[in-house]
N, C-alpha and C positions, 0 to 999 in steps of 0.2 A: 554245580558250583559247591564249594565247601562252606563250612562255617569258619569263622575266624578262630585263631588259637585262643585258649582259655583266658589269657591275660587281657584280651581286648574285647571279650564278649560282655554284653550287658544283660543281666537277667531281668525278666519281667514276667508277670502272670500271664497265663494263656489268654488270648483275646476271645471275646465273644463273637458270635457270628455277625456279619454286617446286616444292616437293616434290609428287609426285603422290599425293595423299591422297584416298581414296574416300569416307570418312565424316567428314572433318573434318581440318583442318590441325594438325599437332603444335604449331606455334608459337602457335596460337590456343587450345590446350587446356592450356598450361602452368599457367595460373592456377587450373585445376581439379584439379591434381595433389593426391593425398592424401598424408598423412605416411607414412613407411616402415612397412610392415606392414599398411596399410589399403588397401581397394579404391579406385581413383580414381573420381571423380565425373565422368561423361561427360555434358555438356549435351545436351539434346534437339536434334535437327536443326531448323534454322531452317524455320519455316513462315510464308510471307508472308501478310499480311492478306487475307482473302477480299474485302475491300471496296476493294482497290486499283484496280479498274476500275468503281467505282460511279458514275462521272460527275463526281467532284470534280476530277479532273485531266482537262483537255481535250487533245486531240491534233490537230495540224495536219499536213496533207499537205506533204511537202517538194517544192516546185516542182511539176513535172508528173509526178513519180515516183509509185510506189505506196507509198512508205515514209512513215509518219507518225511524228512526234516529239512528245513531251510539250511543252506550252507552257513548262515549266520543266525544264531538263536540269541534271545535276550534273557539274561539272568537277573534276578531281583535280589541278589545277595546284598549289594549296597544300593543306596539311593531310594529305597522304597519303604523305609521305616518311618517312624514318627518324627525323625529329625529333618525330613524333607516335606515340602508342601505337596498336597494332593494335586494341585494344578500342574506343577512341574512333572510329577509322575504321570499324570493323565496325558500330557502332551507327548511324553516319550513313548508311552504305550500306543497311543493313536498313530504317531508317525511310524513306529515300528511296523504295525499292521499294514499301514498304507504302503510300506516298502516291501511287503511280502514276507515279513518275519512273522511266522505263524506259531512259533514255539516259545513259550514263556516258562522259565524254570525257577522254582522256589524250593524252600525247605522250611521245616516247622519252626526253626529258631532264627530265621532271617529277620532283622529288624534294624535298629533297636526300637523298643524292647523285643524280646522273643515273641514271635507270632505276628508282629506288626506288618511285615511285608505281605503275609497271606491275607490278613484282615484288610489291608489297604487295597490289595489286588482284588479282593472280593467286592469292595466298593466300586472299583473301576469296572469290574465285570458287570455288576448290576446296572451301572449308569450307562455304559457304552457298548459292552461286548456280548451281552446276553444273547442278542439275535444271531451272533456269529460264533456261538460256542462250538458248533460242529466244524468250523474252519480252524480251530485252535488245538494245539497240543500243549496241555498244561501238565507239568510234572512237579512233584514235591518229594521230599526226602525226610528220613528220620534216622537218627543214630547218635547225634551229639546231645550234650546236656540241654535239657528243656525244662524240667521241673524238679523240685526237691525230692529226695528219697532215692531208694535203690531201683525204682522202676522208671526213672526219668531220663534215661539215656541208654546207649549201646544197642544190643540187637536181640533182646528177648521178644518172644511172641507178645507178651503183655504190653511192652513198651511200644512196639511197632503198630500193634492193632489200635491201642488207645491214641497214639499220635496221629495216625491216619484219620481216625474219626474226628479228632479235634481240627485237623487241617481242613477236612471237608466242610466242617461247620464254619470255620473262619472264612473260607472262600465262598460259602454258599453254593457248594457243588454237590452233585450226587456221586460223582466219580472224578478221578484224575486219570489222565491218559497213561502216565508212567509214575510208578511208586518205587523209590530207590531205598535200598539199605545204604545209608550215608557213609558208613565206614565199617570195616571188619571188626568184629568183636571177638577177641582172643579167649574170652571166658564163657561164651555161649556156643553150644554146638552149631555148626554151620547148617545142619539139617533143620534146626529150630528157626533160625533166621530166614532161611530160604522158604521154609514151610509157611512162615507168616506172610511173605510176599505172595506165595502161591495162593494162600487163602484169600488175600485181598483181591486177587484177580478172579478167583472162583465166585466170590461174593459180589462181584460187579463194582467194587469200590475203586478198582484200578483196571485198566485194560492191558497193561504190560508191566513186567518186572525189570528193574535195573539195579545195578550196584555202582558204588563210587569209591575210588581210591583203594580198591582191592589189588593185591599183587597178582602177577600172572598165575602163580601157583594156586592161590585161593580163588581166583576167577575161574580157573579150569574146574576146580572142585564144586564151586557154586553152580556153574552151568550144568554140570552132570546131575546135581541134586534136583535142580529145577526141571531138567529134561525128564527125569524119572517121575516127577510130580505132574508132568503133562503141561507145564507152563515154561516155555523156553525163555532163556535170558535174552532180553531185547537189546540191551545197551549197557555200556560201561561209561562212567564219567570220571576220567582222571584229570589231574592237572597236567598241562602240556604246553610248552612254549619253546622258542629258540634258545632260551636260557635254562630250561628245565626239561631235559630229554630222558627222564628216567624210564618212561614206558618203552623206549627203544632198547635200552640196556636190559630191561627186565623181560623183554619178549612178550609184553602184553598184547601188542597189535597182532602178533602171530597167533596167539591163543584166541583172540576174538575172531580173527578170520577163520580159524579152524572150527570155532563153535557157531559160526554164522551170526555173530552179534555185532552191533554197531559200536561206534565210539564217538563221544562228544567231548571235546577238550575244554576244560575250564581254565581260567587265568591264562589265556593265550597271549596276553600282553604283559605277563609276569607282574601282575598287580600294578600295572601302569608304568613299569620300568621301560617297556618297549614302546615308548612314545617319545615325543620331542620334549617332554617336561624335564627329563633328567639328563639331557645332553650336556648341560653345563653345571651339573651338580644337583643337590637336593633342594627343591623349592620349599620355602617355609610352610606352605599350606598343603604339602603333599602327605600321603599316607606314611612315607618313611620318616618324615620330620616329626609327625605326630604320633609315631609308634603304633599306627593302626594296621596290624597284621603284616607289616613289612619292616624288616630289620634294617635300620640305616647303615649298618656296617656292610650290608650286601652291596651298597652303592659305593664301591671303592674305585681306585684309579684303573684297575684291570677291567672292571665292569664298564666304566665310562668309555674306555678305549674300544670295547666290543660294540657298545651302542653307537659310537661315532662311525665305526667301520660299517655297521649294518645300515646306518642312516645314509651313507654314501651310496650303497647298493639301491636303497629305496629311491633316492633322488634320481639315480640313473634310470629308473623305471617310471618316473613321474608319480611315485607314490609317497605317502607319509611312512614313517617308520612303523606305525601301528598297522597300516594297510599291508605293508610287507610282511609283518608278523602273522597276520591272518592268512594272507596268500600262501605263506610257507606252511602253516599248519594244514591247510586244505590241499597241499600238493599231493598228499597220499590219499588215494581213493578209499582206503580203509577208514579214513576219518569221515564220519557222517556230517558233523557240524562243528563250528567254533562257537563257544558260548561267551558272549561279551556282556559287560555291564555298560551303563550309560548314565551320566549325570546331567546331560542336556540333549536337546534335539540335535544340535549341531554336531556334537560328538558322535551320536548315534549315526547320523547321516554320513559322516566322514568314514566311520569304520565299516558300515554296510557297503560303501562304495568299493571296498576291497574285492568284492566278487566280480567287479567289472575289469579288474586288472588282467593283463595278459598272463598266460601260464609261465611259470618260472623256467628259464632255459637251464641246460646242464651247466653252462658257464656261470650263470647267476647262482645256482645251487652250490657249486664248488666255492664260489666267493663267499657265500653266506656261511658255509661250513668253517671258514677260517675264523669266524667270529662267534658263531652260534654254538658255543660249547657250554656244557652244563656249569652253571654258576652256583649250584647248591641252593636253589631257590624253592625246592619242594618242601613247603612248610607242613605238608600233610604226609610226610614219609612214614611217620609212626602209624598212620591210619592204614597203611598198606602192609605193615609187618605181620607175618604169620606167626 
């Protein structure tokens, strides 16, 4: 997942590491404190559902690697900063894992404020998921504005190395599974940026290297550099949805297939547009209405007509519009996973249920293509420019 455009980002100081708690994080137990003079009530340790690998969630191999990802992965771009309660976050993470979602995606400046999502995830990891670390794929990214000065963003070795060290400290981890260059840096040699990713892998701070929002041309160059360094490109994370199809026009999927790399699409619901929330216009509490990383001008009469047409296709399949959008993204076997966000357990459950939908027929795909045309919703186009 990306960071939000600069106008909607909230700066904050880097977070310190979460407290090292063996049997549960203090901040997550405050609600269970007993009145003075009484014994505190300690909740039972989290036990994930034994059915989490019962076949309901499918897993796809990431390119030519040995790593498999769930078809639905959970991104912590929104809803895991300090503007949301830890208990709601905890419930979402627990339910995701119970449903077989084993991949959690972060970035250094997810919040608000910057670093908060990683710090909060570290708290949940310490409280609930530490015994299950080997069942999880945890990724983070660096590339966008994080701290003041010339070394606080983009793709230099200095920034990427320092950022990863800070991310590991915030999450209380020895390593992440995937470390991404969050965006292409036009002023830093690609050899330096890819060299920093390769060094992170060699040092054991990351198991795999990835890139996000790179153009097809720069992806091909990055993959070649990493290959020469002995660290293959594992995965690319572009924005991709029925209303944002730039990776098809750019030829990115063809490049990734040729390079043996996987692809995980972020913003598959087009920042929430591909849900039933916008079928009748812009809700007052929506991202578009509040100017949070979504331009209200993009929700025009033409877009609404597309949404209503797509919603009819979804209804004919017994799906929600959001479920159809996820089924559509996963129609292509070159797509490893769809990266969703979740503000509630109910929303998470509804979207994960997309994997149970029947494969899209040729007739349904043709009908979808009548409406699923690019609506110029790629807010990260500049990140891909070479």
